[in-house]
MARVO-755027 format. One record per residue (C-alpha): x, z, y. Coordinates in steps of 0.02 Angstrom, whole numbers, padded with zeros to 5 digits, always signed. Layout:
! residues N
XZY ...
***
This chain:
! residues 516
-01729+02329+05497 -01874+02403+05592 -01932+02230+05648 -01938+02174+05463 -02027+02311+05414 -02163+02323+05522 -02182+02116+05512 -02201+02121+05342 -02320+02303+05345 -02429+02184+05462 -02455+02043+05369 -02478+02143+05212 -02616+02231+05304 -02694+02074+05330 -02707+02001+05165 -02750+02177+05094 -02856+02268+05185 -02797+02407+05096 -02771+02536+05263 -02731+02704+05142 -02602+02607+05048 -02545+02536+05209 -02529+02732+05268 -02434+02816+05113 -02296+02707+05133 -02295+02690+05329 -02270+02881+05289 -02145+02869+05150 -02029+02735+05239 -01966+02868+05389 -01906+02991+05222 -01812+02866+05152 -01645+02821+05175 -01576+02649+05244 -01549+02570+05096 -01698+02620+05017 -01795+02559+05171 -01703+02407+05126 -01769+02384+04974 -01945+02429+05030 -01966+02285+05157 -01894+02165+05005 -02040+02257+04883 -02187+02246+05040 -02126+02049+05071 -02132+01989+04913 -02308+02081+04865 -02359+01996+05025 -02300+01835+04971 -02386+01849+04805 -02554+01893+04901 -02552+01746+04986 -02522+01626+04857 -02660+01734+04742 -02789+01710+04879 -02746+01525+04888 -02775+01497+04692 -02906+01587+04695 -03005+01489+04837 -02944+01313+04773 -02991+01371+04587 -03164+01446+04632 -03196+01353+04800 -03268+01470+04894 -03381+01396+04989 -03261+01265+05037 -03293+01100+05127 -03182+00957+05155 -03145+00744+05164 -03100+00711+04981 -02901+00661+04982 -02897+00729+04813 -03013+00592+04781 -02975+00451+04909 -02886+00425+05066 -03016+00464+05176 -03080+00323+05319 -03187+00410+05466 -03304+00279+05553 -03267+00391+05706 -03445+00365+05767 -03486+00484+05897 -03644+00409+05950 -03710+00514+05788 -03862+00634+05819 -03850+00800+05698 -03975+00855+05614 -04034+01052+05659 -04027+01148+05482 -04171+01201+05422 -04188+01386+05368 -04081+01401+05211 -03960+01547+05196 -03790+01504+05220 -03638+01551+05095 -03580+01705+05133 -03397+01614+05131 -03328+01468+05198 -03162+01388+05235 -03177+01200+05304 -03038+01084+05279 -03031+00900+05329 -02929+00736+05357 -02975+00578+05414 -02901+00422+05478 -02957+00336+05672 -03015+00151+05606 -02980+00121+05816 -02793+00154+05781 -02669+00038+05755 -02640+00108+05607 -02817+00125+05520 -02857-00054+05576 -02677-00151+05532 -02606-00073+05375 -02589+00096+05271 -02506+00244+05318 -02410+00334+05175 -02535+00444+05136 -02666+00298+05113 -02528+00211+04996 -02496+00358+04896 -02703+00368+04867 -02701+00194+04836 -02604+00196+04716 -02659+00349+04600 -02825+00248+04608 -02747+00071+04580 -02664+00188+04391 -02849+00239+04373 -02933+00081+04372 -02831-00024+04246 -02898+00066+04130 -03083-00046+04162 -02996-00198+04174 -02982-00187+04350 -03158-00227+04394 -03155-00084+04534 -03091-00168+04688 -02959-00065+04795 -02993+00047+04922 -03094-00040+05071 -03073-00010+05243 -03232+00045+05266 -03260+00181+05151 -03288+00352+05214 -03318+00496+05078 -03358+00676+05121 -03372+00817+04992 -03432+01013+04987 -03446+01127+04870 -03500+01296+04909 -03550+01462+04812 -03740+01503+04770 -03790+01626+04897 -03840+01834+04860 -04044+01781+04881 -04016+01636+04741 -03930+01741+04646 -04063+01871+04637 -04159+01717+04588 -04085+01704+04458 -04099+01888+04385 -04267+01868+04422 -04294+01723+04319 -04179+01799+04192 -04285+01949+04186 -04473+01868+04200 -04588+01965+04084 -04691+01810+04063 -04665+01708+03921 -04774+01570+03981 -04675+01585+04161 -04481+01576+04062 -04481+01397+04080 -04300+01395+04125 -04279+01445+03955 -04185+01328+03804 -04184+01372+03624 -04053+01248+03627 -03921+01273+03790 -03906+01108+03885 -03731+01030+03843 -03626+00977+03992 -03529+00814+03967 -03386+00747+04038 -03442+00605+04175 -03600+00660+04193 -03676+00615+04378 -03821+00614+04474 -03853+00475+04621 -03958+00428+04741 -03942+00323+04881 -04036+00329+05074 -04009+00217+05258 -03939+00397+05360 -03920+00554+05379 -04094+00579+05459 -04165+00554+05248 -04108+00733+05224 -04259+00823+05218 -04324+00702+05088 -04152+00729+04979 -04159+00918+05011 -04341+00921+04906 -04274+00777+04786 -04098+00884+04747 -04147+01067+04750 -04310+01012+04633 -04188+00910+04512 -04054+01082+04525 -04204+01172+04465 -04277+01059+04330 -04083+01020+04263 -03945+01024+04338 -03945+01211+04366 -03896+01211+04163 -03757+01091+04166 -03675+01073+04363 -03661+00902+04383 -03615+00822+04522 -03725+00743+04650 -03643+00567+04747 -03757+00513+04884 -03744+00329+04939 -03778+00308+05137 -03764+00150+05237 -03748+00239+05404 -03609+00373+05392 -03649+00583+05376 -03554+00707+05526 -03495+00836+05402 -03596+00966+05463 -03726+00843+05388 -03654+00852+05242 -03607+01043+05222 -03811+01076+05267 -03875+00959+05103 -03726+01034+05003 -03782+01219+05030 -03949+01149+04926 -03863+01100+04757 -03736+01256+04757 -03642+01272+04658 -03648+01073+04627 -03509+00967+04710 -03592+00864+04840 -03515+00704+04889 -03577+00571+05035 -03516+00412+05030 -03525+00247+05145 -03593+00102+05022 -03514-00045+05093 -03459-00115+05280 -03556-00085+05454 -03685-00227+05500 -03546-00276+05611 -03447-00318+05474 -03569-00401+05381 -03603-00524+05514 -03429-00546+05556 -03406-00613+05377 -03515-00735+05372 -03523-00913+05410 -03598-01001+05555 -03720-01044+05440 -03766-00896+05345 -03781-00830+05513 -03917-00956+05582 -04037-00938+05419 -04013-00734+05441 -04098-00751+05611 -04221-00860+05580 -04251-00753+05443 -04258-00594+05542 -04266-00633+05752 -04441-00677+05819 -04536-00638+05962 -04556-00453+05906 -04380-00428+05852 -04250-00421+05986 -04087-00537+05958 -03951-00420+05918 -03976-00390+05726 -03996-00227+05673 -04025-00126+05509 -04213-00116+05573 -04255-00273+05596 -04425-00356+05483 -04351-00513+05393 -04439-00644+05313 -04371-00750+05155 -04437-00911+05060 -04480-00885+04921 -04545-00695+04920 -04720-00651+04914 -04673-00464+04949 -04703-00495+05138 -04555-00451+05262 -04451-00288+05239 -04321-00204+05374 -04141-00280+05336 -04089-00104+05277 -04200-00128+05120 -04146-00296+05087 -03958-00217+05082 -03998-00078+04957 -04089-00195+04847 -03896-00315+04824 -03832-00129+04840 -03901-00065+04688 -03921-00210+04588 -03718-00275+04617 -03622-00178+04696 -03657+00004+04647 -03582+00009+04473 -03408-00033+04516 -03405+00091+04681 -03252+00189+04708 -03380+00363+04727 -03398+00332+04572 -03238+00288+04488 -03215+00468+04383 -03423+00440+04291 -03493+00350+04142 -03644+00441+04151 -03783+00422+04287 -03963+00499+04338 -04011+00391+04462 -04165+00463+04565 -04225+00372+04697 -04242+00534+04869 -04422+00537+04863 -04434+00578+04706 -04462+00746+04665 -04460+00845+04514 -04604+00966+04435 -04557+01074+04295 -04377+01103+04224 -04344+00979+04076 -04349+01031+03894 -04229+00904+03824 -04064+00842+03907 -04072+00646+03957 -03872+00634+03970 -03850+00726+03789 -03982+00603+03710 -03867+00481+03823 -03714+00505+03726 -03761+00564+03549 -03856+00404+03527 -03737+00276+03630 -03865+00236+03738 -03851+00083+03845 -03994+00144+03972 -04143+00266+03980 -04299+00204+04087 -04469+00277+04133 -04601+00135+04114 -04587-00064+04165 -04620-00102+04357 -04660-00247+04384 -04604-00436+04315 -04519-00587+04341 -04578-00781+04310 -04444-00850+04392 -04368-01011+04314 -04187-00979+04448 -04147-00807+04321 -04133-00926+04177 -04017-01048+04275 -03904-00858+04324 -03913-00826+04131 -03859-00980+04071 -03726-00998+04213 -03659-00839+04159 -03658-00785+04016 -03677-00959+03917 -03814-00944+03801 -04000-00956+03817 -04076-00810+03925 -04209-00683+03873 -04372-00723+03941 -04504-00582+03877 -04468-00400+03832 -04599-00268+03776 -04626-00096+03723 -04696-00115+03525 -04741+00026+03429 -04622+00145+03579 -04474+00044+03542 -04403-00077+03664 -04388-00268+03622 -04339-00433+03697 -04322-00617+03649 -04163-00710+03686 -04211-00884+03617 -04287-00951+03768 -04234-01129+03790 -04422-01213+03805 -04510-01041+03833 -04554-00987+04019 -04498-00840+04104 -04590-00696+04105 -04504-00530+04100 -04546-00352+04136 -04417-00248+04233 -04397-00064+04215 -04434+00057+04336 -04297+00086+04478 -04346+00259+04557 -04272+00345+04400 -04149+00311+04234 -03999+00353+04164 -03877+00239+04138 -03696+00198+04068 -03602+00162+04212 -03483+00075+04083 -03582-00054+04013 -03627-00109+04192 -03437-00114+04210 -03409-00254+04088 -03337-00427+04144 -03469-00526+04103 -03601-00432+04173 -03530-00394+04336 -03490-00582+04337 -03686-00613+04320 -03713-00470+04443 -03632-00546+04559 -03726-00729+04522 -03885-00616+04516 -03859-00583+04692 -03757-00719+04756 -03893-00841+04836 -03871-00768+05003 -03822-00606+05096 -03960-00482+05135 -04106-00543+04987 -04249-00466+04942 -04301-00595+04805 -04193-00522+04674 -04241-00344+04630 -04130-00201+04589 -04235-00150+04433 -04222-00336+04359 -04029-00315+04372 -04056-00144+04292 -04158-00228+04153 -04033-00365+04117 -03889-00301+04084 -03946-00186+03947 -04068-00321+03882 -03899-00419+03820 -03819-00281+03733 -03884-00208+03585 -04082-00177+03611 -04072-00015+03491 -03984+00076+03618 -04116+00061+03776 -04238+00192+03763 -04404+00220+03847 -04409+00401+03898 -04585+00440+03844 -04572+00355+03668 -04422+00519+03620 -04517+00628+03715 -04459+00656+03860 -04580+00677+03979 -04490+00753+04121 -04661+00733+04261 -04555+00659+04393 -04655+00628+04538 -04646+00451+04626 -04747+00383+04721 -04891+00491+04644 -04858+00440+04489 -04762+00559+04330 -04627+00472+04258 -04718+00305+04326 -04855+00295+04213 -04996+00236+04310 -05125+00352+04200 -05040+00508+04264 -05077+00513+04442 -05030+00663+04535 -05186+00665+04649 -05094+00745+04804 -05013+00614+04912 -04915+00708+05025 -04766+00786+04957 -04767+00991+05027 -04986+00987+04992 -04938+00931+04815 -04791+01069+04790 -04892+01203+04871 -05061+01182+04793 -04985+01095+04634 -04825+01136+04586 -04760+01309+04664 -04869+01436+04594 -04828+01351+04412 -04631+01333+04404 -04573+01485+04431 -04365+01401+04439 -04438+01282+04590 -04529+01411+04687 -04380+01537+04674 -04238+01404+04713 -04330+01279+04843 -04422+01382+04929 -04355+01313+05105 -04338+01155+05068 -04537+01113+05055 -04569+01207+05248 -04589+01025+05338 
***
């Protein structure tokens, strides 16, 4: 009885940390009769169990600084790349409470390479059941998929910043206050893509500014696609910046070695002719600069060619986006400069929009586009589009007219993912990028333009035409408007000299991100 008593008492002390109560209970035990002592041991054991259960529930429900490889979303497949060099953390305050759990499957083991484990089969079945509702467009979980998820509470310093924002007396500085609070809609997400974790310093600036401008009000998830895998530590480092939002970092496709292994001999020969010369070694890497017949844009790295293909065709049905419908795409080097006064996702939902875009960004005159559209859509393709009286318009009867088609800017757009997942559009997008692997000839911006233009074009909005002046800085322009030049090319200098003093939310929430 004494052993049981001291064991339960110790567990209760570990869980509750209430020393005074422990002392009182301990004193009472030794003045009780044996039957009363037995009852007390039972009561203490019950209290300990309930305390542990409540602690576990609270941790799961409120996410007190937890991070994990996302087994609740998918079975996690780790690349096990021990050669990955970890990035040092910047001087950003850590959350006060952090718990790390993880799960992974070794691709080098027989289990990872040759067949599914029981856990993988369960995850696949749950995933397969969900994808049936969208016509099984999204493929079964690929072997290369690696998804890591983190979510942290905001720090005490950020809580103080929030209180400071709410108590700001200068009305001109209270840019975070909205007369009509933003409405959070199910299925909203902010998305971007990078090559590798070395882009973390760019992402911290971009995502933190997006949090200060918009996401602090709606708390949508962030999804980062990456070509090379991240360590959990690197994911956590970025996760603290976007807190309290969830951060998901997902590999977007197979390794380069797997890409090359899947290609036919003539495809490999063509790729080597494009990429291997006296300036490049024989072993092709993502950093090889490659030429391309018929492409006037010069040489591009293989990684850049792949990102164009991924964003044009593979993004929409990637498993990491399966639970989302409305996507804000934000390039990693695009930075918000003020708190938004209008909510783009709310506008998408209320007006049943297909896409909201910034400005036109280049054009195509390729007759091959006509052929691809006829082959997949089976009708006269679009050949012309424009903005007339602040309204998007396109011409679809183009049997004889030459193609002269403008493209939506790709650095920022708000997109209805379900539209792009439709079977007829998926058929076109696969044909669109299907000439050969790693082509840069067909721009992802054109893909983002064609699909909405084949739908009801009244569901296509240009942001500025509907009073959305978001002031996103990209390539030294605000919202892609050539007449609105930023004036300072370097992001940190622009932030210090033009933004920091005038934007309270940005200054208080992102001061650690613009030091480099």
